C-alpha positions in Angstrom: 104.0 96.3 130.0 100.3 95.7 130.0 100.0 95.9 126.2 103.2 94.1 125.2 101.4 91.1 123.8 98.9 93.2 121.9 101.7 95.3 120.4 103.6 92.1 119.4 100.4 90.8 117.7 99.9 94.1 115.9 103.6 94.1 114.7 103.1 90.5 113.5 99.9 91.5 111.7 101.8 94.3 110.0 104.4 91.7 108.9 101.6 89.6 107.5 100.3 92.6 105.5 103.7 93.4 104.2 104.3 89.8 103.0 100.8 89.6 101.5 101.4 92.9 99.6 104.9 92.0 98.5 104.0 88.6 97.0 100.3 89.3 96.2 99.2 86.4 98.4 95.8 86.8 100.0 94.2 90.3 100.4 96.2 91.8 97.5 95.1 89.0 95.2 91.3 89.1 95.9 90.3 91.5 98.7 86.6 90.6 99.0 87.2 86.8 99.0 90.0 87.3 101.5 87.9 89.4 103.9 85.1 86.8 103.9 87.5 83.9 104.4 89.3 85.7 107.2 86.0 86.7 108.9 84.6 83.1 108.6 87.8 81.7 110.0 88.0 84.1 113.0 84.3 83.6 113.7 84.8 79.8 113.7 87.6 80.0 116.1 85.8 82.5 118.4 82.9 80.1 118.6 85.4 77.3 119.3 86.9 79.4 122.1 83.5 80.2 123.6 82.5 76.5 123.6 85.9 75.6 125.1 85.4 78.2 127.8 81.9 77.1 128.5 83.1 73.5 128.8 85.8 74.5 131.2 88.6 73.6 128.8 90.0 77.0 128.0 91.0 79.6 130.6 92.6 83.0 130.4 96.1 83.0 131.7 97.2 85.7 134.1 100.1 87.7 132.8 101.3 91.3 133.1 101.9 91.3 129.3 98.1 91.5 128.4 95.8 94.5 128.6 93.4 92.8 131.0 90.5 93.8 128.7 88.0 90.9 128.3 85.4 90.6 125.6 83.6 87.9 127.6 84.6 85.9 130.7 87.9 84.2 130.0 88.1 85.7 126.5 90.8 88.4 126.3 90.9 91.1 123.7 94.2 89.8 122.4 92.6 86.5 121.4 90.8 88.2 118.5 94.0 89.7 117.2 95.7 86.3 117.6 93.0 84.6 115.7 93.2 87.1 112.9 97.0 86.6 112.8 96.6 82.8 112.8 94.0 82.8 109.9 96.0 85.3 107.9 99.2 83.4 108.4 97.5 80.2 107.3 96.1 81.8 104.1 99.5 83.5 103.3 101.2 80.1 103.7 98.6 78.4 101.6 98.8 81.0 98.8 102.6 81.1 99.0 102.8 77.3 98.7 100.5 77.4 95.6 102.6 80.1 94.0 105.8 78.2 94.8 104.4 74.9 93.5 103.1 76.6 90.4 106.5 78.2 89.7 108.2 74.8 90.2 105.8 73.2 87.8 106.4 75.9 85.2 110.1 75.5 85.6 109.8 71.8 85.0 107.6 72.3 82.0 110.2 74.7 80.6 113.0 72.3 81.1 111.1 69.6 79.2 110.5 71.8 76.3 
C-alpha cells in the first residue's frame, strides 16, 4: 500500500505520454522545447512548495498510500511526480485546445469558400 499514490501518478504519466504521442501535442511536437518548458514549470512549483513549507503553509499529509520518502522536510517524493503530471497535463491541454481551435477555424474557412 505504501506506493499506491506513486503508482497512480506513474500510470497517469503514462496516460499523458500516450495522449501526447497520439495527438502530437507537446513532447512529440518539439521535444527540446517541451523538456525545457516542463523543467522550468516543475522547478517553479518546487520553489513554490519550498517557500510554502518554509512559511508554514504547506505540510505533508500522513497517509499509508505514500512511500514515506522525503526529499526535504515536508516535501515527499510523490510531489515531484505530481508536479510533472500537473505541468504535462497543462501543456497537453493547451496544445490540444490550440489544435482544436485551429481545426475549427479551418472548418469555418472551408465552409465560407
